[in-house]
N, CA, C and O atoms as a printed pandas DataFrame, in Angstrom:
     atom_number atom_name residue_name chain_id  residue_number  x_coord  y_coord  z_coord
0              1         N          MET        A               1 -167.284  178.007  203.294
1              2        CA          MET        A               1 -168.208  177.945  204.412
2              3         C          MET        A               1 -169.618  178.079  203.863
3              4         O          MET        A               1 -169.895  178.982  203.073
4              5         N          SER        A               2 -170.505  177.194  204.272
5              6        CA          SER        A               2 -171.889  177.301  203.840
6              7         C          SER        A               2 -172.576  178.424  204.614
7              8         O          SER        A               2 -172.104  178.834  205.674
8              9         N          SER        A               3 -173.681  178.914  204.085
9             10        CA          SER        A               3 -174.418  180.001  204.725
10            11         C          SER        A               3 -175.021  179.530  206.046
11            12         O          SER        A               3 -175.447  178.380  206.157
12            13         N          PRO        A               4 -175.061  180.407  207.046
13            14        CA          PRO        A               4 -175.702  180.027  208.306
14            15         C          PRO        A               4 -177.215  179.938  208.120
15            16         O          PRO        A               4 -177.758  180.505  207.173
16            17         N          VAL        A               5 -177.881  179.242  209.003
17            18        CA          VAL        A               5 -179.331  179.112  208.964
18            19         C          VAL        A               5 -179.954  180.499  209.080
19            20         O          VAL        A               5 -179.526  181.318  209.893
20            21         N          GLN        A               6 -180.961  180.750  208.265
21            22        CA          GLN        A               6 -181.641  182.043  208.241
22            23         C          GLN        A               6 -183.133  181.860  208.431
23            24         O          GLN        A               6 -183.645  180.749  208.292
24            25         N          SER        A               7 -183.836  182.939  208.748
25            26        CA          SER        A               7 -185.290  182.916  208.840
26            27         C          SER        A               7 -185.869  182.439  207.519
27            28         O          SER        A               7 -185.420  182.861  206.453
28            29         N          GLY        A               8 -186.854  181.571  207.584
29            30        CA          GLY        A               8 -187.471  181.021  206.381
30            31         C          GLY        A               8 -186.914  179.680  205.970
31            32         O          GLY        A               8 -187.579  178.944  205.240
32            33         N          HIS        A               9 -185.700  179.328  206.417
33            34        CA          HIS        A               9 -185.128  178.015  206.137
34            35         C          HIS        A               9 -185.874  176.967  206.942
35            36         O          HIS        A               9 -186.509  177.280  207.949
36            37         N          GLU        A              10 -185.796  175.740  206.502
37            38        CA          GLU        A              10 -186.350  174.636  207.275
38            39         C          GLU        A              10 -185.203  173.808  207.826
39            40         O          GLU        A              10 -184.179  173.637  207.164
40            41         N          ILE        A              11 -185.374  173.296  209.035
41            42        CA          ILE        A              11 -184.352  172.462  209.643
42            43         C          ILE        A              11 -184.982  171.151  210.061
43            44         O          ILE        A              11 -186.193  171.070  210.264
44            45         N          LEU        A              12 -184.168  170.139  210.188
45            46        CA          LEU        A              12 -184.631  168.833  210.636
46            47         C          LEU        A              12 -184.086  168.586  212.026
47            48         O          LEU        A              12 -182.873  168.607  212.238
48            49         N          VAL        A              13 -184.971  168.353  212.964
49            50        CA          VAL        A              13 -184.557  168.008  214.320
50            51         C          VAL        A              13 -184.290  166.511  214.301
51            52         O          VAL        A              13 -185.234  165.723  214.229
52            53         N          PRO        A              14 -183.029  166.099  214.365
53            54        CA          PRO        A              14 -182.721  164.679  214.213
54            55         C          PRO        A              14 -183.098  163.845  215.439
55            56         O          PRO        A              14 -183.107  164.326  216.572
56            57         N          LEU        A              15 -183.404  162.598  215.171
57            58        CA          LEU        A              15 -183.634  161.651  216.257
58            59         C          LEU        A              15 -182.329  161.000  216.678
59            60         O          LEU        A              15 -182.255  160.387  217.743
60            61         N          SER        A              16 -181.308  161.127  215.859
61            62        CA          SER        A              16 -179.992  160.605  216.184
62            63         C          SER        A              16 -178.947  161.631  215.785
63            64         O          SER        A              16 -179.245  162.570  215.047
64            65         N          ASP        A              17 -177.731  161.458  216.264
65            66        CA          ASP        A              17 -176.665  162.412  215.991
66            67         C          ASP        A              17 -176.315  162.456  214.507
67            68         O          ASP        A              17 -176.476  161.470  213.788
68            69         N          GLY        A              18 -175.844  163.590  214.069
69            70        CA          GLY        A              18 -175.413  163.766  212.696
70            71         C          GLY        A              18 -174.743  165.119  212.546
71            72         O          GLY        A              18 -174.728  165.920  213.481
72            73         N          GLU        A              19 -174.192  165.370  211.377
73            74        CA          GLU        A              19 -173.545  166.644  211.095
74            75         C          GLU        A              19 -174.606  167.651  210.672
75            76         O          GLU        A              19 -174.817  167.878  209.480
76            77         N          GLN        A              20 -175.256  168.240  211.628
77            78        CA          GLN        A              20 -176.294  169.217  211.360
78            79         C          GLN        A              20 -176.102  170.401  212.284
79            80         O          GLN        A              20 -175.258  170.372  213.180
80            81         N          VAL        A              21 -176.890  171.446  212.064
81            82        CA          VAL        A              21 -176.825  172.614  212.925
82            83         C          VAL        A              21 -177.207  172.192  214.344
83            84         O          VAL        A              21 -178.247  171.559  214.529
84            85         N          PRO        A              22 -176.395  172.524  215.345
85            86        CA          PRO        A              22 -176.776  172.177  216.717
86            87         C          PRO        A              22 -178.131  172.801  217.056
87            88         O          PRO        A              22 -178.354  173.988  216.820
88            89         N          PHE        A              23 -179.017  172.001  217.604
89            90        CA          PHE        A              23 -180.376  172.437  217.913
90            91         C          PHE        A              23 -180.683  172.090  219.362
91            92         O          PHE        A              23 -180.564  170.935  219.772
92            93         N          PHE        A              24 -181.076  173.088  220.126
93            94        CA          PHE        A              24 -181.423  172.892  221.529
94            95         C          PHE        A              24 -182.926  173.125  221.673
95            96         O          PHE        A              24 -183.467  174.085  221.125
96            97         N          ILE        A              25 -183.586  172.252  222.405
97            98        CA          ILE        A              25 -185.022  172.389  222.611
98            99         C          ILE        A              25 -185.329  172.224  224.096
99           100         O          ILE        A              25 -184.806  171.329  224.759
100          101         N          ALA        A              26 -186.189  173.107  224.603
101          102        CA          ALA        A              26 -186.572  173.039  226.015
102          103         C          ALA        A              26 -187.319  171.741  226.273
103          104         O          ALA        A              26 -188.105  171.296  225.437
104          105         N          ALA        A              27 -187.077  171.138  227.418
105          106        CA          ALA        A              27 -187.679  169.852  227.754
106          107         C          ALA        A              27 -189.199  169.889  227.658
107          108         O          ALA        A              27 -189.814  168.921  227.210
108          109         N          GLU        A              28 -189.809  170.990  228.072
109          110        CA          GLU        A              28 -191.272  171.050  228.039
110          111         C          GLU        A              28 -191.833  171.120  226.616
111          112         O          GLU        A              28 -193.046  171.053  226.422
112          113         N          TYR        A              29 -190.962  171.254  225.637
113          114        CA          TYR        A              29 -191.395  171.290  224.237
114          115         C          TYR        A              29 -191.196  169.955  223.529
115          116         O          TYR        A              29 -191.545  169.826  222.356
116          117         N          TYR        A              30 -190.637  168.950  224.226
117          118        CA          TYR        A              30 -190.478  167.653  223.561
118          119         C          TYR        A              30 -190.844  166.443  224.419
119          120         O          TYR        A              30 -191.128  165.382  223.864
120          121         N          LYS        A              31 -190.848  166.556  225.721
121          122        CA          LYS        A              31 -191.164  165.393  226.563
122          123         C          LYS        A              31 -192.593  164.920  226.335
123          124         O          LYS        A              31 -193.500  165.732  226.148
124          125         N          SER        A              32 -192.789  163.615  226.350
125          126        CA          SER        A              32 -194.125  163.036  226.179
126          127         C          SER        A              32 -195.095  163.539  227.240
127          128         O          SER        A              32 -196.274  163.753  226.961
128          129         N          SER        A              33 -194.600  163.725  228.442
129          130        CA          SER        A              33 -195.464  164.150  229.550
130          131         C          SER        A              33 -195.974  165.580  229.388
131          132         O          SER        A              33 -196.882  165.993  230.108
132          133         N          THR        A              34 -195.407  166.335  228.459
133          134        CA          THR        A              34 -195.830  167.720  228.250
134          135         C          THR        A              34 -196.470  167.917  226.867
135          136         O          THR        A              34 -196.503  169.036  226.355
136          137         N          ALA        A              35 -196.970  166.850  226.274
137          138        CA          ALA        A              35 -197.518  166.915  224.914
138          139         C          ALA        A              35 -198.705  167.861  224.780
139          140         O          ALA        A              35 -199.022  168.276  223.665
140          141         N          ALA        A              36 -199.369  168.215  225.871
141          142        CA          ALA        A              36 -200.497  169.143  225.813
142          143         C          ALA        A              36 -200.041  170.591  225.613
143          144         O          ALA        A              36 -200.855  171.448  225.271
144          145         N          ASN        A              37 -198.764  170.872  225.819
145          146        CA          ASN        A              37 -198.233  172.220  225.644
146          147         C          ASN        A              37 -198.461  172.657  224.194
147          148         O          ASN        A              37 -198.101  171.916  223.279
148          149         N          PRO        A              38 -199.048  173.838  223.954
149          150        CA          PRO        A              38 -199.303  174.276  222.576
150          151         C          PRO        A              38 -198.032  174.499  221.758
151          152         O          PRO        A              38 -198.092  174.564  220.530
152          153         N          ASN        A              39 -196.888  174.615  222.425
153          154        CA          ASN        A              39 -195.608  174.783  221.732
154          155         C          ASN        A              39 -194.836  173.477  221.597
155          156         O          ASN        A              39 -193.691  173.473  221.145
156          157         N          HIS        A              40 -195.460  172.369  221.987
157          158        CA          HIS        A              40 -194.813  171.056  221.917
158          159         C          HIS        A              40 -194.421  170.762  220.470
159          160         O          HIS        A              40 -195.138  171.132  219.540
160          161         N          ILE        A              41 -193.296  170.104  220.286
161          162        CA          ILE        A              41 -192.765  169.803  218.952
162          163         C          ILE        A              41 -193.789  169.079  218.074
163          164         O          ILE        A              41 -193.797  169.263  216.857
164          165         N          THR        A              42 -194.638  168.270  218.671
165          166        CA          THR        A              42 -195.645  167.538  217.899
166          167         C          THR        A              42 -196.732  168.458  217.357
167          168         O          THR        A              42 -197.473  168.081  216.449
168          169         N          LYS        A              43 -196.829  169.664  217.913
169          170        CA          LYS        A              43 -197.855  170.612  217.476
170          171         C          LYS        A              43 -197.317  171.664  216.510
171          172         O          LYS        A              43 -198.090  172.286  215.783
172          173         N          VAL        A              44 -196.019  171.865  216.494
173          174        CA          VAL        A              44 -195.447  172.910  215.640
174          175         C          VAL        A              44 -194.587  172.355  214.500
175          176         O          VAL        A              44 -194.275  173.072  213.549
176          177         N          GLY        A              45 -194.210  171.090  214.597
177          178        CA          GLY        A              45 -193.363  170.480  213.575
178          179         C          GLY        A              45 -194.110  169.437  212.767
179          180         O          GLY        A              45 -195.162  168.940  213.169
180          181         N          GLN        A              46 -193.545  169.125  211.638
181          182        CA          GLN        A              46 -194.091  168.071  210.774
182          183         C          GLN        A              46 -193.229  166.831  210.954
183          184         O          GLN        A              46 -192.019  166.879  210.735
184          185         N          LEU        A              47 -193.846  165.713  211.353
185          186        CA          LEU        A              47 -193.112  164.470  211.568
186          187         C          LEU        A              47 -192.622  163.920  210.233
187          188         O          LEU        A              47 -193.396  163.775  209.287
188          189         N          VAL        A              48 -191.331  163.617  210.168
189          190        CA          VAL        A              48 -190.718  162.966  209.011
190          191         C          VAL        A              48 -190.327  161.577  209.494
191          192         O          VAL        A              48 -189.414  161.431  210.307
192          193         N          ALA        A              49 -191.015  160.561  208.996
193          194        CA          ALA        A              49 -190.829  159.182  209.467
194          195         C          ALA        A              49 -189.355  158.784  209.501
195          196         O          ALA        A              49 -188.633  158.937  208.516
196          197         N          GLY        A              50 -188.925  158.274  210.648
197          198        CA          GLY        A              50 -187.568  157.784  210.815
198          199         C          GLY        A              50 -186.509  158.868  210.934
199          200         O          GLY        A              50 -185.327  158.557  211.078
200          201         N          GLU        A              51 -186.907  160.126  210.876
201          202        CA          GLU        A              51 -185.934  161.225  210.910
202          203         C          GLU        A              51 -186.121  162.144  212.111
203          204         O          GLU        A              51 -185.162  162.421  212.831
204          205         N          GLY        A              52 -187.330  162.615  212.332
205          206        CA          GLY        A              52 -187.589  163.582  213.392
206          207         C          GLY        A              52 -188.678  164.535  212.960
207          208         O          GLY        A              52 -189.585  164.157  212.220
208          209         N          TYR        A              53 -188.593  165.765  213.417
209          210        CA          TYR        A              53 -189.584  166.783  213.092
210          211         C          TYR        A              53 -188.953  167.885  212.259
211          212         O          TYR        A              53 -187.851  168.351  212.550
212          213         N          LYS        A              54 -189.661  168.291  211.228
213          214        CA          LYS        A              54 -189.213  169.388  210.380
214          215         C          LYS        A              54 -189.883  170.658  210.882
215          216         O          LYS        A              54 -191.101  170.703  211.050
216          217         N          LEU        A              55 -189.082  171.688  211.120
217          218        CA          LEU        A              55 -189.574  172.983  211.589
218          219         C          LEU        A              55 -189.153  174.067  210.620
219          220         O          LEU        A              55 -188.049  174.035  210.076
220          221         N          LYS        A              56 -190.023  175.013  210.411
221          222        CA          LYS        A              56 -189.648  176.186  209.621
222          223         C          LYS        A              56 -188.951  177.167  210.562
223          224         O          LYS        A              56 -189.436  177.426  211.663
224          225         N          VAL        A              57 -187.834  177.701  210.135
225          226        CA          VAL        A              57 -187.107  178.677  210.940
226          227         C          VAL        A              57 -187.864  179.998  210.850
227          228         O          VAL        A              57 -187.962  180.607  209.785
228          229         N          ASP        A              58 -188.393  180.425  211.989
229          230        CA          ASP        A              58 -189.132  181.681  212.049
230          231         C          ASP        A              58 -188.931  182.300  213.425
231          232         O          ASP        A              58 -188.023  181.905  214.157
232          233         N          ASP        A              59 -189.765  183.260  213.780
233          234        CA          ASP        A              59 -189.559  183.987  215.033
234          235         C          ASP        A              59 -189.865  183.182  216.293
235          236         O          ASP        A              59 -189.725  183.706  217.398
236          237         N          ARG        A              60 -190.279  181.923  216.155
237          238        CA          ARG        A              60 -190.410  181.044  217.331
238          239         C          ARG        A              60 -189.043  180.590  217.805
239          240         O          ARG        A              60 -188.878  180.229  218.970
240          241         N          LEU        A              61 -188.063  180.604  216.916
241          242        CA          LEU        A              61 -186.730  180.092  217.217
242          243         C          LEU        A              61 -185.762  181.245  217.454
243          244         O          LEU        A              61 -185.931  182.350  216.938
244          245         N          GLN        A              62 -184.745  180.945  218.251
245          246        CA          GLN        A              62 -183.668  181.897  218.479
246          247         C          GLN        A              62 -182.353  181.237  218.100
247          248         O          GLN        A              62 -182.292  180.026  217.892
248          249         N          TYR        A              63 -181.307  182.038  218.014
249          250        CA          TYR        A              63 -180.006  181.498  217.662
250          251         C          TYR        A              63 -178.897  182.255  218.369
251          252         O          TYR        A              63 -179.068  183.381  218.836
252          253         N          GLY        A              64 -177.757  181.591  218.428
253          254        CA          GLY        A              64 -176.529  182.177  218.909
254          255         C          GLY        A              64 -175.449  181.813  217.912
255          256         O          GLY        A              64 -175.632  180.904  217.102
256          257         N          GLN        A              65 -174.329  182.509  217.961
257          258        CA          GLN        A              65 -173.256  182.261  216.999
258          259         C          GLN        A              65 -171.962  182.878  217.488
259          260         O          GLN        A              65 -171.940  183.657  218.441
260          261         N          LYS        A              66 -170.889  182.511  216.814
261          262        CA          LYS        A              66 -169.567  183.004  217.187
262          263         C          LYS        A              66 -169.406  184.475  216.831
263          264         O          LYS        A              66 -168.862  185.249  217.619
264          265         N          ASN        A              67 -169.883  184.871  215.634
265          266        CA          ASN        A              67 -169.651  186.235  215.161
266          267         C          ASN        A              67 -170.776  186.678  214.231
267          268         O          ASN        A              67 -171.712  185.921  213.975
268          269         N          ALA        A              68 -170.682  187.892  213.735
269          270        CA          ALA        A              68 -171.727  188.460  212.868
270          271         C          ALA        A              68 -171.854  187.729  211.536
271          272         O          ALA        A              68 -172.874  187.865  210.860
272          273         N          GLN        A              69 -170.850  186.961  211.144
273          274        CA          GLN        A              69 -170.917  186.197  209.908
274          275         C          GLN        A              69 -171.688  184.880  210.082
275          276         O          GLN        A              69 -171.924  184.171  209.104
276          277         N          GLY        A              70 -172.070  184.559  211.284
277          278        CA          GLY        A              70 -172.875  183.371  211.536
278          279         C          GLY        A              70 -172.086  182.096  211.734
279          280         O          GLY        A              70 -172.656  181.005  211.696
280          281         N          GLU        A              71 -170.784  182.208  211.945
281          282        CA          GLU        A              71 -169.981  181.002  212.164
282          283         C          GLU        A              71 -170.447  180.289  213.429
283          284         O          GLU        A              71 -170.787  180.924  214.427
284          285         N          LEU        A              72 -170.456  178.963  213.371
285          286        CA          LEU        A              72 -170.825  178.100  214.493
286          287         C          LEU        A              72 -172.217  178.435  215.055
287          288         O          LEU        A              72 -172.439  178.375  216.264
288          289         N          ARG        A              73 -173.143  178.785  214.159
289          290        CA          ARG        A              73 -174.507  179.120  214.588
290          291         C          ARG        A              73 -175.206  177.891  215.164
291          292         O          ARG        A              73 -175.022  176.773  214.683
292          293         N          PHE        A              74 -176.000  178.116  216.190
293          294        CA          PHE        A              74 -176.816  177.063  216.786
294          295         C          PHE        A              74 -178.214  177.635  217.003
295          296         O          PHE        A              74 -178.392  178.846  217.137
296          297         N          ILE        A              75 -179.205  176.737  217.034
297          298        CA          ILE        A              75 -180.610  177.125  217.111
298          299         C          ILE        A              75 -181.199  176.672  218.442
299          300         O          ILE        A              75 -180.848  175.611  218.959
300          301         N          ILE        A              76 -182.100  177.488  218.992
301          302        CA          ILE        A              76 -182.736  177.174  220.259
302          303         C          ILE        A              76 -184.244  177.354  220.122
303          304         O          ILE        A              76 -184.717  178.369  219.612
304          305         N          TYR        A              77 -184.993  176.349  220.587
305          306        CA          TYR        A              77 -186.457  176.438  220.651
306          307         C          TYR        A              77 -186.839  176.329  222.116
307          308         O          TYR        A              77 -186.734  175.261  222.718
308          309         N          HIS        A              78 -187.283  177.442  222.686
309          310        CA          HIS        A              78 -187.597  177.498  224.111
310          311         C          HIS        A              78 -188.559  178.650  224.347
311          312         O          HIS        A              78 -188.902  179.376  223.414
312          313         N          ASP        A              79 -188.986  178.817  225.567
313          314        CA          ASP        A              79 -189.833  179.942  225.949
314          315         C          ASP        A              79 -188.959  181.198  225.904
315          316         O          ASP        A              79 -188.009  181.324  226.678
316          317         N          LYS        A              80 -189.279  182.117  225.004
317          318        CA          LYS        A              80 -188.440  183.307  224.827
318          319         C          LYS        A              80 -188.546  184.304  225.975
319          320         O          LYS        A              80 -187.836  185.309  225.994
320          321         N          GLU        A              81 -189.427  184.028  226.926
321          322        CA          GLU        A              81 -189.462  184.859  228.127
322          323         C          GLU        A              81 -188.176  184.660  228.929
323          324         O          GLU        A              81 -187.764  185.536  229.689
324          325         N          ARG        A              82 -187.555  183.506  228.751
325          326        CA          ARG        A              82 -186.253  183.249  229.373
326          327         C          ARG        A              82 -185.213  184.024  228.564
327          328         O          ARG        A              82 -185.330  184.151  227.345
328          329         N          LYS        A              83 -184.229  184.522  229.232
329          330        CA          LYS        A              83 -183.212  185.340  228.564
330          331         C          LYS        A              83 -181.795  184.806  228.838
331          332         O          LYS        A              83 -180.971  185.517  229.412
332          333         N          PRO        A              84 -181.509  183.564  228.433
333          334        CA          PRO        A              84 -180.161  183.037  228.690
334          335         C          PRO        A              84 -179.134  183.676  227.752
335          336         O          PRO        A              84 -179.459  184.102  226.644
336          337         N          TYR        A              85 -177.918  183.729  228.214
337          338        CA          TYR        A              85 -176.821  184.203  227.380
338          339         C          TYR        A              85 -176.347  183.070  226.469
339          340         O          TYR        A              85 -176.488  181.891  226.793
340          341         N          GLN        A              86 -175.790  183.450  225.338
341          342        CA          GLN        A              86 -175.297  182.472  224.369
342          343         C          GLN        A              86 -174.268  181.528  224.977
343          344         O          GLN        A              86 -174.202  180.362  224.589
344          345         N          HIS        A              87 -173.471  182.004  225.914
345          346        CA          HIS        A              87 -172.390  181.188  226.488
346          347         C          HIS        A              87 -172.898  179.887  227.105
347          348         O          HIS        A              87 -172.192  178.879  227.091
348          349         N          ARG        A              88 -174.104  179.902  227.640
349          350        CA          ARG        A              88 -174.646  178.682  228.247
350          351         C          ARG        A              88 -174.797  177.574  227.215
351          352         O          ARG        A              88 -174.574  176.403  227.522
352          353         N          PHE        A              89 -175.174  177.935  225.999
353          354        CA          PHE        A              89 -175.357  176.954  224.939
354          355         C          PHE        A              89 -174.025  176.586  224.293
355          356         O          PHE        A              89 -173.827  175.441  223.889
356          357         N          ILE        A              90 -173.130  177.533  224.196
357          358        CA          ILE        A              90 -171.816  177.269  223.613
358          359         C          ILE        A              90 -171.094  176.223  224.445
359          360         O          ILE        A              90 -170.509  175.286  223.903
360          361         N          GLU        A              91 -171.135  176.384  225.766
361          362        CA          GLU        A              91 -170.482  175.425  226.660
362          363         C          GLU        A              91 -171.067  174.024  226.459
363          364         O          GLU        A              91 -170.327  173.041  226.415
364          365         N          THR        A              92 -172.386  173.934  226.337
365          366        CA          THR        A              92 -173.047  172.645  226.121
366          367         C          THR        A              92 -172.654  172.061  224.775
367          368         O          THR        A              92 -172.374  170.867  224.672
368          369         N          ALA        A              93 -172.631  172.902  223.737
369          370        CA          ALA        A              93 -172.278  172.427  222.398
370          371         C          ALA        A              93 -170.854  171.898  222.372
371          372         O          ALA        A              93 -170.585  170.853  221.779
372          373         N          VAL        A              94 -169.950  172.610  223.009
373          374        CA          VAL        A              94 -168.559  172.168  223.043
374          375         C          VAL        A              94 -168.435  170.873  223.826
375          376         O          VAL        A              94 -167.707  169.967  223.419
376          377         N          GLY        A              95 -169.139  170.779  224.948
377          378        CA          GLY        A              95 -169.052  169.596  225.795
378          379         C          GLY        A              95 -169.658  168.359  225.176
379          380         O          GLY        A              95 -169.238  167.246  225.491
380          381         N          SER        A              96 -170.646  168.526  224.292
381          382        CA          SER        A              96 -171.322  167.369  223.728
382          383         C          SER        A              96 -170.790  166.981  222.357
383          384         O          SER        A              96 -171.178  165.945  221.818
384          385         N          ALA        A              97 -169.928  167.776  221.797
385          386        CA          ALA        A              97 -169.378  167.467  220.475
386          387         C          ALA        A              97 -168.350  166.340  220.593
387          388         O          ALA        A              97 -167.888  166.022  221.689
388          389         N          THR        A              98 -168.005  165.753  219.472
389          390        CA          THR        A              98 -166.963  164.733  219.482
390          391         C          THR        A              98 -165.650  165.389  219.888
391          392         O          THR        A              98 -165.517  166.610  219.807
392          393         N          ALA        A              99 -164.699  164.608  220.315
393          394        CA          ALA        A              99 -163.448  165.148  220.861
394          395         C          ALA        A              99 -162.771  166.122  219.901
395          396         O          ALA        A              99 -162.401  167.220  220.315
396          397         N          GLY        A             100 -162.602  165.760  218.655
397          398        CA          GLY        A             100 -161.936  166.632  217.690
398          399         C          GLY        A             100 -162.728  167.891  217.420
399          400         O          GLY        A             100 -162.164  168.983  217.353
400          401         N          LYS        A             101 -164.037  167.747  217.266
401          402        CA          LYS        A             101 -164.899  168.897  217.012
402          403         C          LYS        A             101 -164.950  169.794  218.236
403          404         O          LYS        A             101 -164.984  171.017  218.100
404          405         N          ALA        A             102 -164.957  169.215  219.426
405          406        CA          ALA        A             102 -164.990  170.004  220.655
406          407         C          ALA        A             102 -163.756  170.890  220.743
407          408         O          ALA        A             102 -163.858  172.070  221.082
408          409         N          ALA        A             103 -162.598  170.329  220.442
409          410        CA          ALA        A             103 -161.365  171.110  220.491
410          411         C          ALA        A             103 -161.406  172.241  219.475
411          412         O          ALA        A             103 -160.984  173.361  219.761
412          413         N          GLN        A             104 -161.922  171.938  218.280
413          414        CA          GLN        A             104 -162.025  172.950  217.228
414          415         C          GLN        A             104 -162.984  174.068  217.666
415          416         O          GLN        A             104 -162.679  175.248  217.497
416          417         N          MET        A             105 -164.130  173.698  218.223
417          418        CA          MET        A             105 -165.101  174.692  218.667
418          419         C          MET        A             105 -164.556  175.499  219.845
419          420         O          MET        A             105 -164.747  176.713  219.908
420          421         N          ALA        A             106 -163.889  174.836  220.763
421          422        CA          ALA        A             106 -163.326  175.534  221.916
422          423         C          ALA        A             106 -162.314  176.580  221.465
423          424         O          ALA        A             106 -162.307  177.706  221.960
424          425         N          LYS        A             107 -161.461  176.197  220.523
425          426        CA          LYS        A             107 -160.474  177.134  220.007
426          427         C          LYS        A             107 -161.158  178.294  219.300
427          428         O          LYS        A             107 -160.759  179.446  219.471
428          429         N          ALA        A             108 -162.189  178.003  218.504
429          430        CA          ALA        A             108 -162.902  179.039  217.763
430          431         C          ALA        A             108 -163.566  180.046  218.693
431          432         O          ALA        A             108 -163.639  181.232  218.372
432          433         N          PHE        A             109 -164.051  179.582  219.840
433          434        CA          PHE        A             109 -164.700  180.467  220.799
434          435         C          PHE        A             109 -163.707  181.050  221.802
435          436         O          PHE        A             109 -164.106  181.784  222.706
436          437         N          GLY        A             110 -162.431  180.736  221.654
437          438        CA          GLY        A             110 -161.426  181.274  222.549
438          439         C          GLY        A             110 -161.425  180.619  223.914
439          440         O          GLY        A             110 -161.021  181.234  224.900
440          441         N          VAL        A             111 -161.875  179.377  223.980
441          442        CA          VAL        A             111 -161.912  178.672  225.257
442          443         C          VAL        A             111 -160.716  177.735  225.321
443          444         O          VAL        A             111 -160.693  176.692  224.667
444          445         N          GLY        A             112 -159.747  178.108  226.097
445          446        CA          GLY        A             112 -158.577  177.290  226.353
446          447         C          GLY        A             112 -158.345  177.357  227.846
447          448         O          GLY        A             112 -159.297  177.524  228.609
448          449         N          ASP        A             113 -157.111  177.231  228.279
449          450        CA          ASP        A             113 -156.841  177.302  229.711
450          451         C          ASP        A             113 -157.285  178.641  230.305
451          452         O          ASP        A             113 -157.997  178.674  231.308
452          453         N          VAL        A             114 -156.866  179.732  229.688
453          454        CA          VAL        A             114 -157.254  181.057  230.179
454          455         C          VAL        A             114 -158.726  181.301  229.875
455          456         O          VAL        A             114 -159.460  181.831  230.709
456          457         N          GLY        A             115 -159.154  180.911  228.676
457          458        CA          GLY        A             115 -160.556  181.096  228.285
458          459         C          GLY        A             115 -161.508  180.383  229.215
459          460         O          GLY        A             115 -162.571  180.908  229.545
460          461         N          ASN        A             116 -161.132  179.179  229.644
461          462        CA          ASN        A             116 -161.977  178.423  230.576
462          463         C          ASN        A             116 -162.149  179.168  231.888
463          464         O          ASN        A             116 -163.248  179.225  232.441
464          465         N          GLN        A             117 -161.054  179.739  232.383
465          466        CA          GLN        A             117 -161.124  180.477  233.634
466          467         C          GLN        A             117 -162.028  181.695  233.489
467          468         O          GLN        A             117 -162.831  181.984  234.375
468          469         N          ILE        A             118 -161.900  182.404  232.382
469          470        CA          ILE        A             118 -162.730  183.588  232.152
470          471         C          ILE        A             118 -164.201  183.184  232.032
471          472         O          ILE        A             118 -165.075  183.799  232.643
472          473         N          MET        A             119 -164.463  182.140  231.234
473          474        CA          MET        A             119 -165.845  181.676  231.057
474          475         C          MET        A             119 -166.434  181.253  232.394
475          476         O          MET        A             119 -167.584  181.582  232.686
476          477         N          ASP        A             120 -165.668  180.525  233.219
477          478        CA          ASP        A             120 -166.161  180.075  234.509
478          479         C          ASP        A             120 -166.545  181.252  235.401
479          480         O          ASP        A             120 -167.535  181.186  236.130
480          481         N          ASN        A             121 -165.763  182.322  235.343
481          482        CA          ASN        A             121 -166.019  183.479  236.191
482          483         C          ASN        A             121 -167.195  184.326  235.726
483          484         O          ASN        A             121 -167.905  184.909  236.546
484          485         N          PHE        A             122 -167.405  184.397  234.421
485          486        CA          PHE        A             122 -168.389  185.335  233.907
486          487         C          PHE        A             122 -169.639  184.731  233.275
487          488         O          PHE        A             122 -170.595  185.462  233.015
488          489         N          LYS        A             123 -169.667  183.434  233.022
489          490        CA          LYS        A             123 -170.848  182.854  232.371
490          491         C          LYS        A             123 -172.087  183.079  233.232
491          492         O          LYS        A             123 -172.040  182.983  234.458
492          493         N          GLY        A             124 -173.170  183.373  232.572
493          494        CA          GLY        A             124 -174.413  183.624  233.279
494          495         C          GLY        A             124 -174.562  185.057  233.772
495          496         O          GLY        A             124 -175.638  185.437  234.234
496          497         N          PHE        A             125 -173.502  185.861  233.684
497          498        CA          PHE        A             125 -173.577  187.234  234.159
498          499         C          PHE        A             125 -173.389  188.254  233.045
499          500         O          PHE        A             125 -173.998  189.323  233.070
500          501         N          ILE        A             126 -172.561  187.932  232.082
501          502        CA          ILE        A             126 -172.334  188.851  230.971
502          503         C          ILE        A             126 -172.376  188.058  229.680
503          504         O          ILE        A             126 -172.357  186.827  229.693
504          505         N          GLY        A             127 -172.433  188.764  228.578
505          506        CA          GLY        A             127 -172.409  188.099  227.287
506          507         C          GLY        A             127 -173.537  188.582  226.410
507          508         O          GLY        A             127 -174.264  189.515  226.750
508          509         N          ASP        A             128 -173.668  187.927  225.272
509          510        CA          ASP        A             128 -174.699  188.275  224.315
510          511         C          ASP        A             128 -175.921  187.407  224.537
511          512         O          ASP        A             128 -175.819  186.200  224.758
512          513         N          TYR        A             129 -177.075  188.045  224.475
513          514        CA          TYR        A             129 -178.318  187.286  224.524
514          515         C          TYR        A             129 -178.508  186.565  223.201
515          516         O          TYR        A             129 -177.823  186.849  222.219
516          517         N          LEU        A             130 -179.431  185.646  223.189
517          518        CA          LEU        A             130 -179.797  184.959  221.956
518          519         C          LEU        A             130 -180.508  185.944  221.031
519          520         O          LEU        A             130 -181.089  186.933  221.480
520          521         N          HIS        A             131 -180.452  185.656  219.737
521          522        CA          HIS        A             131 -181.116  186.480  218.729
522          523         C          HIS        A             131 -182.365  185.751  218.240
523          524         O          HIS        A             131 -182.391  184.521  218.200
524          525         N          THR        A             132 -183.389  186.498  217.873
525          526        CA          THR        A             132 -184.612  185.920  217.314
526          527         C          THR        A             132 -184.577  186.071  215.803
527          528         O          THR        A             132 -184.212  187.126  215.284
528          529         N          PHE        A             133 -184.962  184.999  215.090
529          530        CA          PHE        A             133 -185.002  185.075  213.626
530          531         C          PHE        A             133 -186.070  186.050  213.187
531          532         O          PHE        A             133 -186.263  186.256  211.988
């Protein structure tokens, strides 16, 4: 297993899908209509032609993960005044992954028939908050 993303690492926000760390970004930080926002990706990242924006992993970013070892870590760039639980992003990551990867991630997070019922009942109310690098 490779090391999870850590503070000080650089990540590439892809313009197309690929095998990279899942990265979630708030709409107001990437939409063209919000380019005046001081936290907009064009103001905090370095454009890499044909690839996307390179960002340094620092305290602007938050992360969630399966366990303390950093398995299935994902990165979030959003207004940290919001306090979403990790489960909201896990559900999205599982739902947007390819079929085989989704099943693997669902199993890793304990989401199956019973897990789905539990997640449906408790998501948004309990769980772990995101961590700041």
